[in-house]
KEDREN-905457 format. One record per residue (C-alpha): residue in one letter; x, y, z. Coordinates in Angstrom, 2 decimals, padded with zeros to 5 digits. Layout:
N
<A, <X, Y, Z>>
...
//
This chain:
631
<M, <000.00, 000.00, 000.00>>
<V, <001.50, 003.31, -001.09>>
<S, <001.64, 005.94, 001.66>>
<L, <-000.07, 009.30, 001.36>>
<R, <003.26, 011.03, 001.80>>
<S, <004.68, 009.19, -001.22>>
<K, <001.69, 010.09, -003.41>>
<L, <001.73, 013.76, -002.46>>
<G, <005.51, 013.84, -002.73>>
<L, <005.35, 012.44, -006.27>>
<L, <002.73, 015.03, -007.26>>
<F, <004.79, 017.83, -005.72>>
<V, <008.01, 016.72, -007.45>>
<S, <006.18, 016.43, -010.78>>
<F, <004.62, 019.88, -010.42>>
<L, <007.93, 021.38, -009.32>>
<S, <009.70, 019.78, -012.29>>
<L, <007.05, 021.10, -014.67>>
<V, <007.35, 024.62, -013.26>>
<T, <011.15, 024.47, -013.33>>
<I, <011.22, 023.37, -016.98>>
<S, <008.64, 026.02, -017.87>>
<V, <010.66, 028.76, -016.18>>
<A, <013.87, 027.53, -017.79>>
<V, <012.32, 027.43, -021.28>>
<T, <010.73, 030.85, -020.79>>
<A, <014.03, 032.32, -019.56>>
<W, <015.84, 030.80, -022.54>>
<V, <013.28, 032.20, -024.99>>
<I, <013.41, 035.62, -023.28>>
<D, <017.19, 035.65, -023.61>>
<D, <016.81, 034.61, -027.24>>
<Q, <014.25, 037.38, -027.78>>
<Q, <016.62, 039.91, -026.26>>
<A, <019.34, 038.73, -028.65>>
<D, <016.86, 038.95, -031.55>>
<A, <015.89, 042.48, -030.47>>
<L, <019.55, 043.50, -030.52>>
<V, <020.01, 041.98, -033.99>>
<I, <016.85, 043.70, -035.29>>
<N, <018.05, 046.98, -033.80>>
<L, <021.44, 046.72, -035.50>>
<A, <019.89, 045.56, -038.78>>
<G, <017.53, 048.54, -038.70>>
<R, <020.45, 050.85, -038.01>>
<Q, <022.02, 049.78, -041.32>>
<R, <019.41, 051.79, -043.23>>
<M, <020.23, 054.90, -041.23>>
<L, <023.93, 054.32, -041.87>>
<I, <023.27, 054.12, -045.66>>
<Q, <021.35, 057.37, -045.46>>
<Q, <024.11, 058.97, -043.38>>
<I, <026.82, 057.79, -045.81>>
<T, <024.91, 059.16, -048.80>>
<R, <024.28, 062.50, -047.09>>
<E, <027.89, 062.94, -046.03>>
<A, <029.12, 062.04, -049.54>>
<L, <026.89, 064.69, -051.12>>
<L, <027.85, 067.31, -048.53>>
<A, <031.52, 066.57, -049.14>>
<E, <031.01, 067.63, -052.76>>
<R, <028.61, 070.49, -052.32>>
<Q, <029.74, 072.25, -049.15>>
<P, <032.73, 074.60, -049.09>>
<D, <034.15, 072.61, -046.14>>
<G, <033.36, 069.31, -047.83>>
<A, <036.59, 067.65, -046.75>>
<A, <035.31, 067.65, -043.15>>
<H, <032.44, 065.32, -044.13>>
<L, <034.67, 062.61, -045.55>>
<P, <035.85, 061.24, -042.13>>
<V, <032.22, 061.06, -040.96>>
<M, <031.32, 059.19, -044.16>>
<R, <034.28, 056.86, -043.70>>
<E, <033.35, 056.11, -040.03>>
<A, <029.71, 055.39, -040.95>>
<A, <030.86, 053.11, -043.80>>
<D, <033.15, 051.25, -041.39>>
<R, <030.31, 050.74, -038.89>>
<F, <028.05, 049.48, -041.70>>
<D, <030.69, 047.06, -042.96>>
<R, <031.56, 045.66, -039.52>>
<T, <027.88, 045.29, -038.56>>
<L, <027.13, 043.56, -041.90>>
<H, <029.90, 040.98, -041.35>>
<A, <028.76, 040.39, -037.75>>
<L, <025.14, 039.85, -038.86>>
<L, <026.23, 037.40, -041.55>>
<D, <029.01, 035.38, -039.88>>
<G, <028.69, 036.36, -036.21>>
<G, <031.19, 038.20, -034.09>>
<P, <031.72, 041.68, -032.62>>
<A, <029.79, 044.63, -033.95>>
<P, <029.84, 048.33, -032.94>>
<Y, <026.87, 049.33, -030.81>>
<L, <027.08, 052.41, -028.61>>
<P, <030.09, 054.76, -028.74>>
<G, <033.06, 052.88, -027.38>>
<E, <031.00, 049.68, -026.90>>
<Q, <030.77, 046.47, -028.93>>
<V, <028.33, 043.60, -028.82>>
<T, <028.75, 040.03, -030.03>>
<L, <026.16, 038.81, -032.51>>
<P, <025.35, 035.21, -033.46>>
<A, <025.75, 034.16, -037.08>>
<A, <022.57, 034.17, -039.15>>
<D, <021.30, 030.58, -039.35>>
<E, <018.09, 031.04, -041.37>>
<A, <018.65, 030.40, -045.08>>
<T, <016.47, 033.26, -046.35>>
<I, <018.16, 035.78, -044.07>>
<R, <021.60, 034.57, -045.10>>
<R, <020.73, 034.90, -048.81>>
<E, <019.43, 038.43, -048.29>>
<L, <022.50, 039.39, -046.24>>
<G, <024.71, 037.93, -048.97>>
<A, <022.92, 040.08, -051.57>>
<I, <023.45, 043.13, -049.36>>
<A, <027.13, 042.23, -049.04>>
<D, <027.47, 042.06, -052.83>>
<A, <025.69, 045.39, -053.30>>
<W, <027.75, 046.91, -050.51>>
<A, <030.97, 045.88, -052.22>>
<V, <029.97, 047.95, -055.29>>
<F, <028.69, 050.79, -053.10>>
<A, <031.90, 050.81, -051.03>>
<G, <033.96, 051.01, -054.25>>
<H, <032.16, 054.19, -055.23>>
<L, <032.74, 055.56, -051.73>>
<A, <036.45, 054.90, -052.13>>
<T, <036.40, 056.83, -055.42>>
<I, <034.63, 059.78, -053.77>>
<E, <037.19, 059.79, -051.00>>
<S, <040.24, 059.55, -053.30>>
<A, <039.14, 061.75, -056.23>>
<S, <039.51, 065.52, -056.12>>
<A, <036.50, 067.76, -055.61>>
<G, <034.65, 068.56, -058.84>>
<S, <036.41, 065.89, -060.87>>
<P, <034.40, 063.73, -063.33>>
<A, <035.35, 060.58, -061.43>>
<R, <033.97, 061.89, -058.17>>
<Q, <030.78, 063.12, -059.90>>
<T, <030.25, 059.69, -061.48>>
<A, <030.75, 058.00, -058.09>>
<L, <028.29, 060.40, -056.43>>
<D, <025.68, 059.64, -059.07>>
<A, <026.19, 055.91, -058.50>>
<V, <025.89, 056.33, -054.71>>
<E, <022.64, 058.27, -055.10>>
<R, <021.31, 055.58, -057.44>>
<L, <022.36, 052.54, -055.34>>
<A, <021.53, 053.94, -051.89>>
<P, <017.70, 053.45, -052.10>>
<E, <018.09, 049.85, -053.29>>
<L, <020.59, 049.07, -050.55>>
<A, <018.32, 050.68, -047.93>>
<E, <015.36, 048.65, -049.22>>
<R, <017.38, 045.44, -048.88>>
<T, <018.25, 046.31, -045.28>>
<D, <014.55, 046.89, -044.61>>
<R, <013.79, 043.40, -045.98>>
<V, <016.40, 041.90, -043.66>>
<V, <014.80, 043.67, -040.69>>
<R, <011.39, 042.29, -041.67>>
<L, <012.86, 038.79, -042.04>>
<Y, <014.38, 039.05, -038.53>>
<E, <011.07, 040.29, -037.15>>
<D, <009.19, 037.41, -038.79>>
<E, <011.64, 034.91, -037.30>>
<S, <011.22, 036.50, -033.85>>
<T, <007.43, 036.33, -034.22>>
<R, <007.64, 032.63, -035.03>>
<K, <009.73, 032.04, -031.90>>
<I, <007.16, 033.87, -029.77>>
<A, <004.41, 031.71, -031.28>>
<R, <006.38, 028.58, -030.40>>
<L, <006.83, 029.89, -026.84>>
<R, <003.08, 030.36, -026.53>>
<W, <002.45, 026.78, -027.64>>
<I, <005.07, 025.53, -025.19>>
<Q, <003.53, 027.56, -022.37>>
<A, <000.10, 026.23, -023.31>>
<G, <001.48, 022.70, -023.05>>
<F, <002.98, 023.43, -019.64>>
<F, <-000.30, 024.95, -018.49>>
<A, <-002.19, 021.87, -019.62>>
<G, <000.30, 019.68, -017.75>>
<A, <-000.09, 021.80, -014.60>>
<V, <-003.88, 021.53, -014.82>>
<A, <-003.58, 017.76, -015.21>>
<L, <-001.30, 017.52, -012.18>>
<L, <-003.67, 019.67, -010.12>>
<A, <-006.58, 017.46, -011.15>>
<A, <-004.60, 014.37, -010.19>>
<G, <-003.78, 016.02, -006.86>>
<L, <-007.45, 016.77, -006.19>>
<V, <-008.42, 013.18, -007.00>>
<T, <-005.63, 011.85, -004.78>>
<V, <-006.57, 014.10, -001.87>>
<R, <-010.23, 013.18, -002.20>>
<R, <-009.61, 009.44, -002.36>>
<S, <-006.73, 009.26, 000.10>>
<V, <-007.67, 011.96, 002.62>>
<I, <-011.20, 013.37, 002.40>>
<L, <-013.12, 010.10, 002.01>>
<P, <-011.14, 008.15, 004.67>>
<L, <-011.33, 011.10, 007.07>>
<G, <-015.09, 011.31, 006.47>>
<A, <-015.40, 007.63, 007.35>>
<L, <-013.31, 008.19, 010.49>>
<A, <-015.50, 011.15, 011.45>>
<R, <-018.64, 009.02, 011.11>>
<A, <-017.03, 006.30, 013.22>>
<A, <-016.11, 008.89, 015.87>>
<R, <-019.70, 010.14, 015.94>>
<R, <-020.95, 006.57, 016.40>>
<I, <-018.59, 006.09, 019.33>>
<G, <-019.63, 009.46, 020.78>>
<Q, <-023.28, 008.42, 020.52>>
<G, <-022.58, 005.26, 022.48>>
<N, <-022.57, 002.78, 019.58>>
<L, <-019.56, 000.62, 020.44>>
<D, <-020.66, -002.50, 018.53>>
<D, <-019.85, -001.46, 014.96>>
<P, <-016.16, -001.90, 014.20>>
<V, <-014.11, 000.94, 012.75>>
<A, <-013.05, -000.18, 009.27>>
<V, <-011.54, 002.49, 007.03>>
<R, <-009.54, 001.85, 003.88>>
<G, <-006.94, 004.30, 002.74>>
<P, <-003.21, 005.04, 002.90>>
<R, <-001.01, 003.57, 005.59>>
<E, <-001.24, 006.63, 007.82>>
<L, <-005.04, 006.67, 007.89>>
<A, <-005.23, 002.88, 008.14>>
<A, <-003.02, 003.04, 011.25>>
<L, <-005.25, 005.78, 012.61>>
<A, <-008.33, 003.65, 011.98>>
<Q, <-006.71, 000.77, 013.82>>
<S, <-006.11, 003.07, 016.78>>
<F, <-009.78, 004.08, 016.70>>
<E, <-010.75, 000.42, 016.71>>
<A, <-008.43, -000.28, 019.63>>
<M, <-009.95, 002.66, 021.53>>
<R, <-013.47, 001.42, 020.77>>
<G, <-012.60, -001.98, 022.18>>
<Q, <-011.09, -000.46, 025.29>>
<L, <-014.13, 001.73, 025.94>>
<K, <-016.49, -001.22, 025.38>>
<A, <-014.66, -003.30, 027.96>>
<G, <-015.12, -000.61, 030.62>>
<H, <-012.93, 001.35, 032.96>>
<D, <-011.63, -001.58, 034.98>>
<D, <-010.76, -003.49, 031.85>>
<L, <-009.10, -000.36, 030.46>>
<E, <-006.83, -000.01, 033.47>>
<L, <-005.96, -003.69, 033.26>>
<R, <-005.16, -003.37, 029.57>>
<V, <-003.05, -000.26, 030.14>>
<R, <-001.01, -001.99, 032.87>>
<Q, <-000.71, -005.13, 030.79>>
<R, <000.30, -003.15, 027.71>>
<T, <002.87, -001.23, 029.73>>
<R, <004.39, -004.47, 030.99>>
<E, <004.41, -005.85, 027.45>>
<L, <006.08, -002.73, 026.09>>
<T, <008.67, -002.82, 028.87>>
<A, <009.41, -006.48, 028.27>>
<L, <009.50, -005.92, 024.52>>
<Y, <011.85, -003.00, 025.02>>
<D, <014.20, -005.16, 027.13>>
<V, <014.10, -008.02, 024.62>>
<I, <014.63, -005.74, 021.62>>
<R, <017.47, -003.95, 023.37>>
<E, <019.13, -007.21, 024.33>>
<I, <018.66, -008.79, 020.89>>
<S, <019.71, -005.66, 019.05>>
<A, <022.82, -005.25, 021.17>>
<R, <023.76, -008.93, 020.86>>
<L, <023.12, -009.11, 017.13>>
<E, <025.03, -005.89, 016.44>>
<I, <028.13, -006.94, 018.33>>
<D, <027.97, -010.52, 017.07>>
<H, <027.80, -009.19, 013.54>>
<V, <030.95, -007.18, 014.13>>
<L, <032.74, -010.02, 015.86>>
<H, <031.91, -012.71, 013.31>>
<S, <032.52, -010.40, 010.35>>
<V, <035.95, -009.44, 011.68>>
<T, <037.11, -012.99, 012.30>>
<A, <035.82, -014.13, 008.92>>
<K, <037.56, -011.24, 007.15>>
<A, <040.76, -011.75, 009.13>>
<R, <040.90, -015.42, 008.17>>
<D, <040.31, -014.68, 004.48>>
<L, <042.48, -011.56, 004.17>>
<I, <045.50, -013.02, 006.02>>
<D, <045.09, -016.41, 004.30>>
<S, <044.92, -018.28, 007.58>>
<D, <043.37, -021.47, 008.82>>
<V, <041.86, -019.90, 011.97>>
<A, <041.07, -016.45, 013.34>>
<F, <040.34, -015.61, 016.96>>
<L, <039.01, -012.42, 018.60>>
<C, <039.44, -012.03, 022.35>>
<L, <038.34, -009.10, 024.55>>
<L, <039.75, -007.91, 027.86>>
<D, <037.56, -008.15, 030.92>>
<D, <036.66, -005.00, 032.87>>
<E, <039.67, -005.37, 035.18>>
<G, <042.04, -005.96, 032.26>>
<R, <043.31, -009.19, 033.80>>
<S, <042.23, -011.82, 031.30>>
<L, <041.46, -012.20, 027.61>>
<S, <038.22, -014.07, 026.86>>
<L, <037.47, -015.65, 023.49>>
<K, <034.42, -013.96, 021.92>>
<S, <034.48, -015.21, 018.34>>
<H, <036.51, -017.55, 016.14>>
<E, <036.53, -018.68, 012.53>>
<G, <037.89, -022.07, 011.55>>
<P, <037.51, -025.75, 012.36>>
<P, <035.90, -026.60, 015.72>>
<D, <039.00, -028.46, 016.86>>
<A, <041.04, -025.26, 016.58>>
<V, <039.77, -024.04, 019.98>>
<C, <041.53, -025.50, 022.98>>
<G, <040.82, -022.71, 025.49>>
<T, <038.57, -019.73, 026.02>>
<C, <040.55, -017.55, 028.42>>
<V, <044.18, -016.60, 029.05>>
<L, <045.83, -014.21, 031.48>>
<A, <046.34, -010.84, 029.82>>
<R, <049.84, -010.19, 031.15>>
<R, <051.40, -013.63, 030.76>>
<S, <053.75, -014.76, 028.04>>
<V, <052.67, -013.97, 024.48>>
<A, <049.41, -012.22, 025.49>>
<G, <051.24, -009.53, 027.44>>
<R, <053.67, -008.89, 024.57>>
<V, <050.77, -008.56, 022.10>>
<L, <048.80, -006.12, 024.24>>
<D, <051.88, -003.93, 024.84>>
<H, <052.86, -003.89, 021.15>>
<G, <051.86, -001.02, 018.88>>
<G, <050.85, -003.23, 015.97>>
<A, <050.59, -006.84, 014.83>>
<L, <053.20, -009.20, 016.24>>
<I, <054.41, -012.41, 014.61>>
<C, <054.52, -014.60, 017.69>>
<D, <057.01, -017.26, 018.63>>
<V, <055.86, -020.83, 018.84>>
<P, <053.95, -022.02, 020.87>>
<G, <052.02, -018.72, 020.76>>
<C, <048.47, -018.31, 022.15>>
<R, <047.21, -021.11, 024.38>>
<N, <043.62, -020.72, 023.09>>
<I, <044.63, -022.03, 019.65>>
<A, <045.21, -025.74, 019.19>>
<P, <048.90, -026.62, 018.67>>
<H, <048.23, -027.87, 015.13>>
<Y, <047.23, -024.36, 014.02>>
<R, <050.13, -022.62, 015.76>>
<A, <052.83, -023.47, 013.27>>
<S, <052.47, -019.80, 012.26>>
<H, <050.83, -017.37, 014.60>>
<M, <050.21, -013.58, 014.46>>
<A, <048.26, -011.31, 016.80>>
<A, <047.38, -007.59, 016.92>>
<P, <046.05, -005.52, 019.84>>
<L, <042.70, -003.75, 019.53>>
<H, <043.40, -000.08, 020.23>>
<A, <040.34, 002.11, 020.95>>
<G, <041.90, 005.53, 021.37>>
<D, <044.47, 005.21, 024.15>>
<R, <042.89, 002.01, 025.48>>
<V, <043.55, -001.65, 024.59>>
<I, <040.30, -003.63, 024.61>>
<G, <041.43, -006.98, 023.25>>
<A, <043.39, -008.81, 020.57>>
<L, <042.82, -010.25, 017.08>>
<C, <044.79, -013.41, 016.29>>
<V, <045.30, -015.63, 013.24>>
<G, <047.00, -018.98, 012.95>>
<S, <048.05, -021.47, 010.30>>
<A, <049.22, -025.05, 010.13>>
<R, <051.92, -023.97, 007.63>>
<R, <055.23, -022.64, 008.89>>
<A, <056.57, -019.16, 008.05>>
<Q, <053.19, -018.21, 006.72>>
<Y, <053.09, -014.49, 007.62>>
<S, <055.02, -011.50, 006.29>>
<A, <055.46, -007.87, 007.31>>
<D, <052.79, -006.83, 004.79>>
<Q, <050.32, -009.22, 006.33>>
<A, <051.23, -007.88, 009.76>>
<R, <050.42, -004.34, 008.61>>
<L, <047.15, -005.61, 007.14>>
<L, <046.20, -007.30, 010.41>>
<T, <047.11, -004.12, 012.32>>
<E, <044.77, -002.04, 010.17>>
<L, <042.01, -004.62, 010.54>>
<A, <042.50, -004.69, 014.32>>
<N, <042.33, -000.87, 014.53>>
<S, <039.12, -000.86, 012.48>>
<T, <037.74, -003.64, 014.65>>
<A, <038.41, -001.67, 017.83>>
<I, <036.58, 001.35, 016.43>>
<A, <033.66, -000.83, 015.28>>
<L, <033.36, -002.51, 018.67>>
<D, <033.56, 000.84, 020.47>>
<N, <030.91, 002.25, 018.16>>
<A, <028.74, -000.81, 018.73>>
<R, <028.95, -000.32, 022.47>>
<L, <028.18, 003.39, 022.13>>
<Y, <025.31, 002.50, 019.82>>
<E, <023.94, 000.14, 022.45>>
<Q, <024.17, 002.84, 025.10>>
<A, <022.50, 005.39, 022.83>>
<E, <019.73, 002.93, 022.01>>
<R, <019.11, 002.31, 025.71>>
<L, <019.00, 006.00, 026.53>>
<A, <016.74, 006.78, 023.56>>
<A, <014.34, 003.98, 024.47>>
<L, <014.19, 005.14, 028.10>>
<E, <013.48, 008.70, 026.98>>
<E, <010.69, 007.52, 024.67>>
<R, <009.20, 005.41, 027.46>>
<Q, <009.13, 008.41, 029.77>>
<R, <007.57, 010.55, 027.05>>
<I, <004.85, 007.98, 026.35>>
<A, <004.11, 007.65, 030.07>>
<A, <003.80, 011.43, 030.37>>
<E, <001.52, 011.61, 027.33>>
<M, <-000.69, 008.83, 028.71>>
<H, <-000.88, 010.53, 032.10>>
<D, <-001.67, 013.97, 030.69>>
<G, <-004.13, 012.73, 028.08>>
<L, <-005.80, 009.36, 028.28>>
<A, <-005.45, 008.87, 032.04>>
<Q, <-007.12, 012.17, 032.81>>
<T, <-009.90, 011.46, 030.32>>
<L, <-010.49, 008.04, 031.85>>
<S, <-010.59, 009.57, 035.31>>
<Y, <-013.17, 012.08, 034.11>>
<L, <-015.20, 009.29, 032.45>>
<Q, <-015.13, 007.36, 035.70>>
<I, <-016.69, 010.29, 037.54>>
<K, <-019.29, 010.88, 034.84>>
<T, <-020.27, 007.22, 034.53>>
<G, <-020.75, 007.16, 038.31>>
<Q, <-023.02, 010.20, 038.09>>
<V, <-025.00, 008.63, 035.25>>
<A, <-025.36, 005.42, 037.23>>
<D, <-026.68, 007.39, 040.23>>
<L, <-029.17, 009.26, 038.05>>
<L, <-030.36, 006.02, 036.45>>
<A, <-030.77, 004.49, 039.87>>
<Q, <-032.93, 007.50, 040.82>>
<D, <-034.92, 007.26, 037.53>>
<A, <-033.83, 010.85, 036.72>>
<L, <-033.66, 010.13, 033.01>>
<A, <-034.13, 013.76, 032.00>>
<E, <-030.87, 014.69, 033.72>>
<V, <-028.85, 011.90, 032.07>>
<A, <-028.65, 013.48, 028.59>>
<P, <-026.29, 016.38, 029.51>>
<H, <-023.93, 013.96, 031.21>>
<L, <-023.96, 011.69, 028.14>>
<D, <-023.15, 014.71, 025.96>>
<Q, <-020.20, 015.49, 028.20>>
<I, <-019.08, 011.86, 028.02>>
<A, <-019.30, 012.02, 024.22>>
<A, <-017.23, 015.23, 024.20>>
<A, <-014.65, 013.57, 026.45>>
<L, <-014.47, 010.62, 024.05>>
<D, <-013.91, 013.02, 021.16>>
<R, <-011.07, 014.63, 023.08>>
<A, <-009.61, 011.23, 023.90>>
<G, <-009.72, 010.34, 020.21>>
<L, <-008.00, 013.63, 019.41>>
<D, <-005.28, 012.90, 022.00>>
<V, <-004.71, 009.46, 020.50>>
<R, <-004.49, 010.93, 016.99>>
<R, <-002.05, 013.56, 018.18>>
<S, <000.10, 010.97, 019.90>>
<I, <000.19, 008.84, 016.74>>
<A, <000.85, 011.88, 014.59>>
<S, <003.78, 012.86, 016.83>>
<L, <005.35, 009.47, 016.04>>
<Q, <004.66, 009.52, 012.31>>
<A, <004.17, 013.01, 010.94>>
<E, <006.52, 015.88, 010.30>>
<I, <006.88, 018.66, 012.85>>
<E, <003.93, 021.03, 012.68>>
<P, <004.66, 024.75, 012.16>>
<P, <004.88, 026.93, 015.28>>
<Q, <001.64, 028.57, 016.48>>
<P, <001.10, 031.43, 018.94>>
<L, <000.77, 030.25, 022.53>>
<Q, <-002.18, 032.62, 023.11>>
<G, <-004.47, 030.64, 020.79>>
<R, <-003.51, 027.25, 022.15>>
<L, <-003.87, 028.40, 025.76>>
<G, <-007.30, 029.71, 024.78>>
<D, <-008.18, 026.23, 023.54>>
<L, <-007.24, 024.76, 026.94>>
<V, <-009.43, 027.33, 028.73>>
<A, <-012.31, 026.50, 026.36>>
<E, <-011.85, 022.76, 026.99>>
<L, <-012.01, 023.43, 030.74>>
<A, <-015.36, 025.17, 030.30>>
<A, <-016.60, 022.35, 028.04>>
<V, <-016.05, 019.72, 030.74>>
<G, <-017.93, 021.77, 033.35>>
<G, <-014.93, 023.34, 035.06>>
<P, <-015.00, 026.67, 036.91>>
<P, <-014.84, 029.93, 034.88>>
<A, <-011.33, 030.68, 033.67>>
<D, <-009.74, 033.88, 032.35>>
<L, <-006.78, 034.08, 029.98>>
<I, <-004.55, 037.15, 030.28>>
<A, <-001.92, 037.35, 027.53>>
<P, <000.02, 040.04, 025.61>>
<D, <-001.32, 041.26, 022.26>>
<Q, <001.89, 040.39, 020.42>>
<P, <001.92, 036.67, 019.49>>
<V, <004.26, 034.51, 021.56>>
<V, <005.63, 031.80, 019.25>>
<V, <007.93, 029.04, 020.51>>
<P, <009.22, 025.85, 018.82>>
<P, <006.64, 022.99, 018.55>>
<D, <008.40, 020.68, 021.05>>
<E, <008.70, 023.52, 023.55>>
<A, <005.04, 024.50, 023.05>>
<S, <003.93, 020.89, 023.62>>
<Q, <005.67, 020.74, 027.01>>
<V, <004.28, 024.15, 028.07>>
<L, <000.72, 023.23, 027.11>>
<R, <000.90, 019.86, 028.87>>
<I, <002.08, 021.51, 032.09>>
<T, <-000.71, 024.12, 031.85>>
<Q, <-003.30, 021.43, 031.10>>
<E, <-002.23, 019.43, 034.16>>
<A, <-002.42, 022.56, 036.35>>
<L, <-005.96, 023.32, 035.08>>
<H, <-006.98, 019.69, 035.59>>
<N, <-005.72, 019.74, 039.20>>
<A, <-007.53, 023.02, 039.87>>
<R, <-010.80, 021.66, 038.46>>
<R, <-010.61, 018.29, 040.17>>
<H, <-009.06, 019.01, 043.57>>
<A, <-009.21, 022.76, 044.38>>
<G, <-012.98, 023.39, 044.39>>
<A, <-012.18, 026.78, 042.87>>
<A, <-014.78, 029.37, 041.86>>
<R, <-012.49, 031.01, 039.27>>
<I, <-009.17, 030.26, 037.60>>
<T, <-006.79, 032.75, 035.98>>
<V, <-004.17, 031.82, 033.36>>
<R, <-001.58, 034.54, 032.73>>
<L, <001.10, 034.54, 030.00>>
<D, <003.83, 037.18, 030.21>>
<R, <007.56, 037.66, 029.96>>
<D, <009.98, 038.31, 032.79>>
<G, <013.16, 039.68, 031.24>>
<T, <014.70, 036.85, 029.22>>
<R, <012.21, 034.21, 030.36>>
<H, <008.63, 033.36, 029.45>>
<R, <006.23, 032.83, 032.35>>
<I, <002.84, 031.15, 032.70>>
<T, <000.91, 031.48, 035.97>>
<V, <-002.18, 029.35, 036.74>>
<R, <-003.95, 030.78, 039.80>>
<D, <-007.11, 029.42, 041.46>>
<D, <-009.08, 030.61, 044.50>>
<G, <-009.74, 027.11, 045.75>>
<C, <-009.00, 025.30, 049.00>>
<G, <-005.24, 025.02, 048.52>>
<F, <-003.15, 022.36, 050.29>>
<D, <-000.10, 021.80, 052.45>>
<P, <002.83, 020.91, 050.13>>
<A, <004.73, 019.15, 052.93>>
<E, <001.75, 016.96, 053.79>>
<A, <001.10, 016.21, 050.10>>
<A, <004.71, 015.14, 049.62>>
<L, <004.53, 012.96, 052.74>>
<N, <001.33, 011.22, 051.62>>
<G, <002.43, 010.94, 047.99>>
<K, <-000.73, 012.74, 046.89>>
<G, <-000.42, 014.02, 043.33>>
<H, <003.18, 012.81, 043.27>>
<F, <003.05, 011.33, 039.74>>
<G, <001.40, 014.36, 038.11>>
<L, <003.71, 016.86, 039.82>>
<S, <006.80, 014.80, 038.97>>
<I, <005.78, 014.75, 035.31>>
<M, <005.19, 018.51, 035.39>>
<R, <008.64, 019.07, 036.89>>
<A, <010.21, 016.69, 034.35>>
<R, <008.59, 018.62, 031.50>>
<A, <009.83, 021.92, 032.96>>
<S, <013.33, 020.44, 033.18>>
<R, <013.19, 019.49, 029.48>>
<L, <012.42, 023.15, 028.74>>
<G, <015.41, 024.25, 030.81>>
<G, <012.90, 026.02, 033.06>>
<D, <011.56, 025.97, 036.61>>
<L, <008.20, 025.02, 038.14>>
<A, <007.13, 026.67, 041.38>>
<I, <003.95, 025.89, 043.39>>
<R, <002.73, 028.43, 045.93>>
<T, <-000.16, 027.26, 048.09>>
<A, <-001.48, 026.97, 051.60>>
<P, <-004.68, 025.53, 053.06>>
<G, <-007.57, 027.89, 052.30>>
<A, <-005.37, 030.30, 050.28>>
<G, <-005.73, 028.88, 046.78>>
<T, <-002.93, 027.57, 044.59>>
<E, <-000.56, 029.27, 042.17>>
<V, <001.49, 027.22, 039.66>>
<I, <004.27, 029.26, 038.03>>
<L, <006.24, 027.94, 035.02>>
<T, <009.22, 029.93, 033.72>>
<W, <011.52, 028.94, 030.87>>
<P, <014.16, 030.68, 028.71>>
<A, <012.83, 032.85, 025.90>>
<G, <014.48, 032.35, 022.55>>
<P, <015.22, 035.15, 020.03>>
<E, <012.27, 037.30, 018.91>>
//
């Protein structure tokens, strides 16, 4: 079954790829259009240059200071010639004064033919310009050249206009192609969006609707119909949790407590078994892999791996590779004979016969051992043996040394891994216990009270007063379902984005009113207070526990929840005007010990402090402070 995350991830990657390609193609076409605009601009400038050349040639003949116009004519002719060659074959072309641009060669056949015709006409035109420049003023040769320039200039200008139109047509065709490409991308985006809508409807909306109907049935007291919802793995797991909750509620409060205790014992036992198996399998894998590799790499008959005990007095055999009859012992003194020399050596040592006493004499014709160095500590030794004499060389000794060093690191890492696994599992166990106490346990306690009230009303035949209590029980079941979903989501889903504490504290106050608690006021600053999700979860759980204690034990007429900031620390104060209590007596009797210890543990995870100010008849004030991060 494909997960919802995989489906949505595939749709997102596809849509992102489509957008990326579309943007890349559009950027490429825009760059191409900019290059085309530059080419069209320079091609259009050729007509002006022809007109300028013709004008300067005529002024050079007709004005008294005509010689001053010849350099201007020559410069314009040079710009025309260089631009023409750049348009035809590509390369640098003059653009602004003192600036050149590089043009691509014309690749369209019609444009190239027209540019070639212009080049041929320009060759004749340029010859006449050379005659005008070299002949003397008023001479027949200059007059003939001027007449030719006046005659050829309109034709040459018309040809440049045709080239400009050809470039513009080519640019228009490229824009049309871009529009078709963009239309194709748009159609693909619409298709992906449609696929996303279908996926969300089938994989999220419909299964969630079925879960909502199942939750309503449970809230209405129908605990006989099983919760069966088909969908992605996430929602299927959620449906299974609903079904488990339905079964627990059907069995009743006593059965629930029994199941919780039994499940806790099972989880603890499973944790111990998994930890033991995982640790044993991990280290065994390292041990057996090392001995097998040592035997093969060093071309030996046997390979032994021994580890020092905690006192460093003896070497115990932990793994070996080779025939069963190769083992004649499982423990040697660490500082006797060959063993002491090996452990004190910096690398592999080719041992003298008889060598290690753990290896049978037949396999000690050649014997080599290397200490296992883990930092500045020696934790054991790796040995190989062979029935052939003079089997080992200095190269093999270096190879065994490197293998022993790697083995020491692997074993040290395996031990650290085991320790990390144990610590992580203990932390998760504490977190689950806290979540169960703050969520499901409180809900069950509330349900116990309400079911007792309903039973009393039924015994008194006060049926009209039962309905409100049943509504409250249904609301409590909805909240229990929400707590279960949140707990599952915290194990499976990604971290939710941070939300202002004011809104979430308001939800807790509203929940207190919904379960028939005393009136509560929330006093908070106008500016949103946003903290990381993990931090917010701990703060809200502590506040929820304080409100629960005030509702259940204080007999308060009003509760006040205040959120403010004291310098560099956030502060939440939960104050009630109830009966209060003696903290010393509560600690002596163990009353509320589990809830308060969880609250203090949560405050410790925040790096904060939890203070409780109370006295009999003076109400209770719970104050949580924790470090405020950057704004």
